[in-house]
TITOR-271983 format. One record per atom (N, C-alpha, C, CB): x, y, z. Coordinates in steps of 0.05 Angstrom, whole numbers, padded with zeros to 5 digits, always signed. Glycine has a CB too. Example, Ala and Ser with C-alpha at 12.3 -4.5 7.8 and 13.67 -1.06 7.14 Angstrom:
// residues 2
+00264-00114+00156;+00246-00090+00156;+00264-00066+00156;+00226-00089+00181;+00257-00045+00142;+00273-00021+00143;+00258+00001+00157;+00282-00012+00114;
// end
This chain:
// residues 199
-00317-02044+00835;-00294-02054+00819;-00278-02028+00811;-00305-02071+00792;-00253-02026+00816;-00239-02002+00807;-00235-02001+00779;-00213-01999+00820;-00235-01975+00767;-00238-01972+00740;-00215-01985+00723;-00240-01944+00735;-00191-01989+00732;-00169-01999+00720;-00175-02029+00718;-00143-01991+00735;-00186-02040+00734;-00191-02072+00732;-00212-02073+00710;-00204-02087+00762;-00237-02053+00712;-00254-02058+00692;-00244-02053+00662;-00276-02044+00698;-00226-02036+00659;-00216-02033+00636;-00198-02056+00622;-00202-02011+00638;-00185-02066+00645;-00168-02092+00639;-00185-02117+00631;-00150-02101+00666;-00207-02118+00643;-00226-02140+00634;-00239-02133+00607;-00250-02143+00656;-00245-02110+00602;-00256-02102+00577;-00238-02106+00552;-00263-02075+00579;-00214-02100+00561;-00190-02105+00539;-00187-02133+00531;-00162-02096+00551;-00187-02153+00559;-00183-02178+00551;-00203-02193+00538;-00176-02191+00572;-00228-02183+00544;-00250-02195+00531;-00253-02187+00500;-00274-02187+00546;-00245-02162+00493;-00249-02155+00466;-00221-02158+00447;-00260-02124+00467;-00198-02165+00463;-00174-02168+00451;-00173-02185+00424;-00157-02178+00471;-00188-02209+00431;-00185-02229+00402;-00199-02216+00378;-00201-02261+00406;-00224-02203+00386;-00235-02185+00363;-00221-02166+00351;-00254-02173+00370;-00203-02150+00369;-00189-02127+00358;-00164-02139+00341;-00179-02108+00383;-00153-02160+00350;-00130-02173+00336;-00142-02184+00309;-00117-02198+00353;-00164-02195+00308;-00179-02204+00283;-00180-02182+00264;-00209-02213+00290;-00190-02159+00271;-00196-02135+00254;-00172-02125+00247;-00211-02114+00267;-00150-02124+00260;-00122-02114+00255;-00111-02134+00232;-00103-02113+00284;-00115-02158+00235;-00104-02180+00214;-00118-02173+00193;-00109-02212+00221;-00146-02172+00192;-00159-02170+00163;-00153-02144+00152;-00191-02173+00163;-00150-02120+00166;-00141-02094+00157;-00112-02099+00142;-00138-02073+00182;-00095-02112+00152;-00070-02118+00146;-00069-02135+00118;-00057-02131+00169;-00085-02152+00119;-00090-02170+00094;-00097-02152+00070;-00116-02192+00099;-00120-02137+00077;-00133-02119+00057;-00111-02098+00043;-00157-02101+00073;-00093-02088+00064;-00073-02071+00053;-00055-02081+00032;-00057-02061+00073;-00045-02106+00047;-00025-02125+00029;-00039-02131-00001;-00020-02157+00045;-00063-02139-00001;-00075-02144-00029;-00075-02119-00046;-00104-02155-00027;-00082-02099-00031;-00087-02074-00049;-00058-02062-00059;-00104-02051-00031;-00039-02066-00047;-00010-02057-00053;+00010-02076-00064;+00002-02047-00029;-00001-02102-00068;+00014-02122-00080;+00013-02118-00110;+00004-02149-00071;+00036-02115-00125;+00035-02112-00154;+00025-02137-00165;+00062-02106-00165;+00009-02134-00189;-00007-02155-00202;+00009-02160-00226;-00037-02147-00208;+00004-02187-00240;+00016-02195-00262;+00008-02174-00286;+00007-02223-00267;+00023-02169-00304;+00012-02152-00326;-00010-02171-00341;+00037-02141-00348;-00031-02155-00347;-00056-02167-00357;-00052-02170-00386;-00081-02150-00350;-00060-02189-00398;-00061-02198-00426;-00089-02196-00435;-00050-02226-00429;-00094-02180-00457;-00121-02177-00468;-00128-02204-00483;-00121-02151-00488;-00153-02206-00486;-00165-02231-00501;-00155-02231-00525;-00195-02232-00505;-00154-02209-00542;-00141-02207-00568;-00113-02219-00572;-00139-02178-00574;-00099-02210-00551;-00068-02220-00551;-00069-02251-00546;-00049-02203-00526;-00087-02257-00526;-00083-02283-00516;-00090-02305-00540;-00103-02287-00490;-00111-02297-00555;-00122-02314-00577;-00110-02300-00606;-00156-02314-00575;-00088-02307-00615;-00080-02295-00638;-00097-02302-00663;-00053-02300-00643;-00105-02283-00679;-00121-02287-00701;-00101-02289-00729;-00143-02262-00702;-00076-02283-00725;-00061-02280-00747;-00044-02308-00749;-00043-02254-00746;-00036-02317-00768;-00018-02342-00773;+00008-02341-00762;-00014-02347-00801;+00017-02361-00747;+00041-02360-00735;+00063-02370-00757;+00039-02375-00709;+00054-02381-00777;+00074-02389-00798;+00061-02392-00826;+00088-02417-00790;+00073-02389-00847;+00061-02393-00874;+00083-02411-00893;+00054-02363-00888;+00073-02425-00912;+00088-02439-00928;+00078-02437-00956;+00089-02465-00918;+00094-02428-00975;+00089-02427-01002;+00097-02449-01022;+00099-02405-01009;+00080-02457-01042;+00086-02480-01057;+00100-02504-01043;+00102-02471-01079;+00085-02512-01028;+00095-02536-01005;+00083-02562-01012;+00085-02530-00972;+00093-02580-01002;+00084-02609-00999;+00089-02618-00970;+00101-02629-01018;+00069-02624-00954;+00073-02634-00927;+00057-02665-00929;+00058-02609-00902;+00079-02683-00913;+00071-02711-00912;+00069-02720-00884;+00091-02727-00927;+00050-02736-00879;+00050-02750-00853;+00051-02780-00857;+00025-02743-00836;+00068-02793-00841;+00072-02821-00840;+00062-02834-00815;+00098-02827-00843;+00056-02861-00820;+00048-02878-00796;+00072-02888-00781;+00032-02903-00805;+00071-02900-00760;+00095-02909-00747;+00112-02928-00757;+00089-02916-00724;+00100-02945-00778;+00115-02962-00794;+00126-02950-00820;+00098-02985-00800;+00125-02923-00824;+00134-02911-00846;+00118-02909-00869;+00155-02922-00853;+00093-02919-00868;+00074-02917-00890;+00062-02890-00892;+00052-02939-00887;+00062-02881-00915;+00053-02853-00921;+00022-02852-00914;+00058-02846-00953;+00014-02835-00898;-00017-02831-00890;-00031-02811-00905;-00020-02822-00861;-00018-02788-00907;-00029-02764-00923;-00009-02748-00933;-00048-02747-00907;-00013-02735-00958;+00003-02717-00969;-00014-02694-00978;+00018-02729-00988;-00008-02669-00969;-00021-02643-00977;-00002-02625-00990;-00032-02630-00953;-00012-02616-01014;+00004-02597-01030;-00013-02573-01032;+00012-02608-01059;+00000-02550-01040;-00017-02526-01044;+00002-02504-01053;-00034-02518-01017;-00015-02482-01058;+00000-02456-01064;+00009-02443-01042;-00014-02437-01079;-00008-02441-01021;-00001-02428-00995;-00013-02443-00971;-00010-02400-00995;+00002-02444-00949;-00010-02456-00925;-00006-02434-00903;+00003-02485-00918;-00030-02432-00887;-00024-02415-00862;-00035-02432-00840;-00037-02384-00863;-00019-02430-00817;-00025-02445-00789;-00035-02422-00769;+00006-02460-00775;-00058-02427-00758;-00070-02414-00739;-00064-02423-00710;-00095-02414-00744;-00050-02415-00693;-00044-02427-00667;-00070-02427-00645;-00019-02410-00654;-00086-02408-00651;-00112-02406-00633;-00125-02430-00637;-00132-02382-00639;-00130-02440-00661;-00148-02463-00665;-00134-02490-00677;-00172-02453-00685;-00109-02486-00673;-00090-02506-00689;-00102-02516-00716;-00085-02532-00670;-00109-02497-00734;-00120-02502-00759;-00101-02493-00780;-00147-02489-00762;-00101-02507-00803;-00086-02497-00826;-00105-02490-00847;-00065-02517-00835;-00100-02470-00863;-00114-02461-00889;-00097-02462-00910;-00126-02434-00889;-00105-02473-00933;-00093-02480-00956;-00104-02468-00980;-00094-02506-00958;-00088-02454-00996;-00099-02445-01023;-00092-02464-01043;-00089-02417-01031;-00113-02469-01063;-00107-02490-01087;-00093-02516-01076;-00087-02475-01111;-00112-02532-01059;-00103-02552-01046;-00108-02575-01060;-00113-02553-01022;-00088-02596-01057;-00089-02622-01067;-00082-02642-01047;-00074-02625-01090;-00098-02662-01042;-00092-02680-01022;-00092-02711-01031;-00111-02675-01001;-00075-02729-01019;-00077-02760-01027;-00074-02770-00997;-00049-02773-01052;-00094-02784-00989;-00097-02799-00965;-00097-02826-00968;-00120-02793-00952;-00082-02846-00956;-00081-02874-00958;-00085-02890-00934;-00058-02881-00968;-00103-02907-00937;-00114-02923-00911;-00091-02944-00906;-00145-02940-00917;-00092-02958-00885;-00075-02982-00881;-00076-03004-00900;-00082-02993-00856;-00100-03009-00910;-00102-03029-00929;-00099-03022-00957;-00126-03042-00926;-00087-02996-00962;-00080-02985-00989;-00105-02972-01003;-00068-03007-01007;-00129-02969-00995;-00149-02949-01007;-00142-02920-01007;-00174-02952-00993;-00148-02909-01033;-00134-02882-01035;-00157-02862-01040;-00110-02881-01059;-00155-02839-01026;-00172-02817-01027;-00159-02796-01040;-00182-02809-01001;-00168-02780-01064;-00155-02757-01072;-00176-02733-01072;-00142-02762-01099;-00166-02708-01062;-00183-02687-01063;-00165-02664-01072;-00198-02683-01035;-00185-02645-01081;-00175-02618-01090;-00195-02600-01088;-00164-02617-01116;-00187-02571-01084;-00206-02549-01084;-00191-02524-01085;-00225-02550-01059;-00207-02505-01086;-00194-02475-01088;-00181-02468-01060;-00218-02450-01096;-00195-02477-01040;-00187-02472-01009;-00194-02494-00995;-00200-02446-00996;-00179-02499-00972;-00185-02518-00952;-00181-02506-00926;-00170-02542-00955;-00195-02519-00905;-00191-02512-00874;-00187-02543-00864;-00220-02492-00857;-00166-02547-00848;-00162-02572-00839;-00153-02570-00809;-00142-02585-00857;-00159-02591-00795;-00144-02595-00769;-00114-02597-00772;-00154-02620-00757;-00103-02593-00747;-00071-02591-00751;-00061-02619-00758;-00055-02580-00723;-00076-02641-00753;-00065-02669-00757;-00077-02676-00786;-00074-02691-00731;-00091-02659-00798;-00101-02664-00825;-00124-02685-00827;-00079-02674-00842;-00135-02694-00805;-00154-02716-00803;-00180-02706-00812;-00157-02728-00776;-00187-02683-00812;-00207-02670-00820;-00207-02645-00839;-00216-02665-00800;-00219-02647-00862;-00209-02622-00883;-00240-02612-00895;-00185-02635-00914;-00242-02588-00891;-00267-02575-00904;-00254-02565-00931;-00282-02550-00885;-00269-02572-00955;-00260-02566-00981;-00279-02543-00993;-00258-02591-00998;-00268-02523-01001;-00287-02501-01009;-00279-02492-01035;-00287-02476-00989;-00300-02491-01051;-00297-02481-01080;-00287-02497-01100;-00281-02460-01081;-00302-02508-01117;-00293-02525-01138;-00282-02553-01128;-00272-02510-01154;-00294-02564-01105;-00283-02585-01090;-00289-02612-01104;-00294-02585-01061;-00268-02631-01102;-00273-02658-01115;-00259-02675-01096;-00263-02662-01146;-00272-02698-01090;-00263-02722-01075;-00269-02746-01090;-00276-02723-01047;-00247-02761-01094;-00250-02786-01107;-00238-02807-01089;-00237-02785-01136;-00251-02831-01088;-00245-02855-01070;-00239-02880-01090;-00271-02861-01048;-00220-02892-01081;-00221-02918-01097;-00214-02942-01077;-00198-02918-01123;-00230-02964-01083;-00226-02985-01063;-00205-03005-01071;-00251-02998-01056;-00204-03027-01058;-00184-03046-01065;-00187-03061-01094;-00184-03066-01043;-00209-03058-01103;-00218-03072-01130;-00213-03051-01152;-00251-03083-01129;-00205-03026-01146;-00204-03007-01168;-00227-02991-01177;-00197-03020-01189;-00249-02995-01158;-00275-02979-01165;-00275-02955-01150;-00301-02995-01159;-00282-02932-01166;-00277-02906-01157;-00308-02892-01153;-00258-02890-01179;-00309-02876-01136;-00331-02858-01133;-00321-02830-01131;-00347-02864-01110;-00333-02814-01145;-00326-02785-01145;-00349-02766-01136;-00317-02776-01173;-00341-02747-01119;-00360-02726-01107;-00351-02701-01118;-00359-02725-01074;-00368-02682-01127;-00363-02656-01135;-00381-02638-01123;-00364-02653-01164;-00373-02610-01113;-00390-02590-01100;-00375-02566-01092;-00404-02602-01076;-00387-02545-01087;-00375-02521-01078;-00365-02525-01046;-00396-02497-01082;-00377-02547-01031;-00366-02550-01005;-00367-02581-01000;-00382-02533-00983;-00344-02593-00989;-00344-02621-00985;-00331-02623-00956;-00328-02638-01009;-00341-02637-00940;-00326-02640-00915;-00317-02667-00910;-00341-02631-00892;-00291-02671-00913;-00280-02696-00912;-00263-02706-00888;-00265-02699-00933;-00273-02730-00877;-00259-02740-00851;-00241-02765-00858;-00280-02748-00826;-00216-02757-00863;-00199-02775-00877;-00190-02799-00861;-00176-02761-00888;-00193-02799-00834;-00186-02824-00815;-00211-02840-00820;-00180-02817-00780;-00233-02833-00816;-00258-02849-00817;-00270-02854-00845;-00278-02834-00801;-00256-02841-00865;-00262-02843-00893;-00292-02835-00898;-00256-02871-00902;-00300-02814-00887;-00329-02805-00894;-00326-02778-00908;-00349-02803-00867;-00348-02771-00918;-00352-02745-00934;-00379-02735-00929;-00348-02747-00965;-00382-02712-00926;-00411-02702-00919;-00412-02674-00933;-00417-02700-00884;-00438-02664-00941;-00441-02638-00952;-00471-02628-00948;-00432-02638-00981;-00476-02605-00940;-00502-02596-00938;-00509-02575-00961;-00506-02585-00910;-00493-02575-00981;-00497-02560-01005;-00500-02578-01028;-00476-02541-01010;-00510-02568-01052;-00512-02588-01074;-00487-02598-01086;-00528-02576-01096;-00491-02627-01091;-00466-02646-01099;-00474-02658-01126;-00459-02671-01076;-00453-02668-01136;-00456-02686-01160;-00437-02712-01155;-00447-02670-01189;-00448-02731-01156;-00436-02758-01151;-00432-02776-01175;-00454-02774-01132;-00410-02788-01181;-00406-02807-01202;-00398-02830-01192;-00389-02800-01221;-00416-02849-01197;-00415-02877-01186;-00395-02893-01202;-00443-02892-01186;-00386-02917-01191;-00366-02933-01206;-00378-02942-01232;-00357-02957-01189;-00405-02948-01236;-00413-02958-01259;-00420-02932-01280;-00436-02977-01254;-00414-02911-01273;-00419-02889-01291;-00444-02875-01288;-00419-02899-01317;-00460-02883-01269;-00483-02866-01261;-00478-02839-01250;-00498-02881-01241;-00494-02820-01254;-00487-02791-01243;-00513-02784-01226;-00482-02766-01268;-00509-02775-01203;-00528-02765-01186;-00524-02737-01179;-00528-02782-01164;-00545-02720-01178;-00547-02695-01166;-00563-02691-01146;-00552-02677-01183;-00553-02681-01122;-00572-02676-01097;-00566-02654-01084;-00571-02696-01077;-00585-02647-01062;-00580-02622-01047;-00557-02629-01025;-00609-02611-01031;-00551-02651-01020;-00530-02659-01001;-00524-02688-00998;-00538-02649-00976;-00502-02697-00986;-00496-02725-00983;-00482-02731-00958;-00481-02734-01005;-00484-02757-00948;-00467-02770-00927;-00456-02794-00939;-00482-02777-00902;-00430-02797-00940;-00416-02817-00953;-00397-02834-00935;-00402-02805-00975;-00398-02860-00930;-00379-02877-00913;-00367-02894-00934;-00394-02896-00887;-00342-02892-00939;-00326-02908-00958;-00321-02933-00944;-00299-02895-00967;-00315-02935-00919;-00310-02964-00911;-00337-02980-00913;-00299-02966-00880;-00357-02968-00908;-00386-02987-00911;-00397-02984-00940;-00413-02975-00888;-00384-02970-00957;-00393-02963-00982;-00422-02958-00984;-00386-02982-01000;-00428-02935-00965;-00456-02927-00963;-00458-02899-00971;-00467-02930-00934;-00476-02893-00988;-00479-02867-00997;-00508-02858-00992;-00471-02865-01026;-00513-02836-00978;-00538-02823-00971;-00541-02798-00987;-00541-02817-00943;-00560-02792-01002;-00563-02769-01017;-00592-02754-01007;-00561-02776-01050;-00589-02726-01000;-00610-02715-00990;-00624-02694-01009;-00603-02705-00965;-00649-02689-01002;-00661-02667-01018;-00672-02677-01044;-00641-02645-01022;-00679-02659-01061;-00689-02669-01091;-00664-02683-01102;-00700-02643-01113;-00671-02703-01117;-00647-02717-01130;-00651-02724-01158;-00639-02743-01115;-00632-02721-01177;-00635-02727-01203;-00612-02746-01211;-00636-02702-01220;-00617-02772-01225;-00600-02790-01230;-00600-02794-01259;-00603-02812-01216;-00576-02801-01272;-00573-02809-01300;-00557-02833-01301;-00560-02788-01317;-00569-02857-01312;-00556-02881-01312;-00547-02887-01341;-00573-02902-01300;-00521-02898-01340;-00513-02906-01372;-00527-02929-01381;-00481-02913-01375;-00533-02930-01406;-00545-02949-01417;-00534-02980-01413;-00545-02942-01443;-00546-03001-01410;-00534-03024-01405;-00524-03035-01433;-00552-03043-01390;-00508-03055-01432;-00496-03064-01457;-00513-03085-01466;-00466-03074-01453;-00518-03087-01491;-00535-03108-01502;-00524-03133-01500;-00543-03104-01529;-00537-03156-01495;-00526-03181-01495;-00525-03195-01524;-00541-03197-01477;
// end
């Protein structure tokens, strides 16, 4: 077989492979030389500074029917966009359920979700709940975690609870469900009960 014919057969046999190699090389070159989007560092992507602040403010949220759901007051509010959390100094909260039950809370500082459905009260924290009959229960401690929508309060730190009948309990922690009127105290507990009225 003449050498020209042999070269032509070899080229036709290896032509698809040569074309694929050329295409791969061209793709690699394009990827290497295509300008990339500017890189954003993780610190820039997740901002740790507040995007806005408010001083001596009052913030209110209403239900669709116009009923007041929660009012938050404080000396200063800071909103953090990375976590959609708000931080409030010298906070005072009033939350009202659809059936009119009221929860009042205050503390030196609070961390809350953006919709204020969950609030962590820090430093000299107090939560007082009142039911439809006007009976109140008060919880005091350095840390109280209040869930305003589900009307629950919990703490893993020492607490003091004043019951509607005036009894006072001190415990290492608590779990309170206002809707069920259920209070669970944990750890060593001490209770002081008021004297019963004589008949």
